[in-house]
N, C-alpha and C positions, 0 to 999 in steps of 0.2 A: 504494500500500500504506500503510495507516494505521499509526500507532504501535502499536496493540494487536495487529494482525496480525504486525508485526515482532517484538514481544516474544514472542508465542506461538511464532513460528517459531524464535526463538533458544532458548526454554525447552526445546524438544524435543531439543536437541542436548546431548551431554555437554560437559564443560568444554573439552577440547582442540579439539573441533569448533566450539564456541561462539567460542573465541578466533579461529579461522579466519574465522568469519563477521564478527566485529568488524573484523578486518584487511581483509576484503573491502569492508565498508562504508566503512572509512577510506580505502582506496585508490581506491574507485569512488564518489565523492561524487555523481556524476550518473547513478547506475544507474537502470535502469527496473525495475519490479517483476518482469517476466518474467526478467530477468537474475538477480535475487536468488533467485527461485523455482528457477531452473535450478541456481544455486549450492547452495541447500539440498538439492535432489534429489541433486546430486553428492556432497554431504557424507553424506547418508543412504546412498547407494550404497557409499561408502567404509566407512561403519560396518558395513554388512551384510557386505561382503567381509572386513573385519577379524574380525567375529564368526564368519563361516564358517571362516576360517583357524584361529581359536581353537578352534572346535568340532572341526575336523579334528585339531588337535593333541591335544585331549582324547580323541578317538576313538582316535588312535594310541597315546596313553599307556595307555588302558584295554586295548587289544589287547596292548600290551607287558606290562602287569601280568598279564593272563590267561595269556600265554605263560610268564611267570615262575612263576606259580602252578602251571601244568601241569607245568613242568619240576621244580618242587620236589616235586610229587606223585610224579613218576617217581623222583626222587632218594630220596624217603622210602620208596617201595616197594622200591627197590634196597637201601637200608639195612636195611629190615625183613627182606628175604630173606637178606642177609648175617648179620644177627643170628640168624635162625633156623638158618642153616647152622652158625654158631659154637656155638650152643646144642646142636645135634645132636652136633657134634664133642666138646663138653664132656661131654655125656651118655655118649658112647662111651668117652672117656678115663676118666671116673669109673667106668664099668662094668668096664673093663679093670683099673683100679687095685684095685677091690674084689675082682675075681677073682684078681689077682696077690697081694693081701694074704691071701686065703684060702689060697692055695697056699704062701704064705711064700717065694715065689721072688724077691720084690722086694728 
């Protein structure tokens, strides 16, 4: 593996994985190119799994937010119903008060 191939392989890795590659090269000074290629593939597999976990976390977060939104909608609907009931009660009380006031019995 020539220097250019090595540099290219290292450039595709994010910083923390690149550090792992430098450690590999430091610890295995007599590596064969196939070993390094296998190491890079392992690093890429780890990155893919990490991204998949992160994606699953984001999907879970989105599902949770959707559930929260639906719950808030139901809560809003309940509050709206309660408000309408209170408004009806107020209207009845106001009507009774006006009738009572007309009769002068209050």
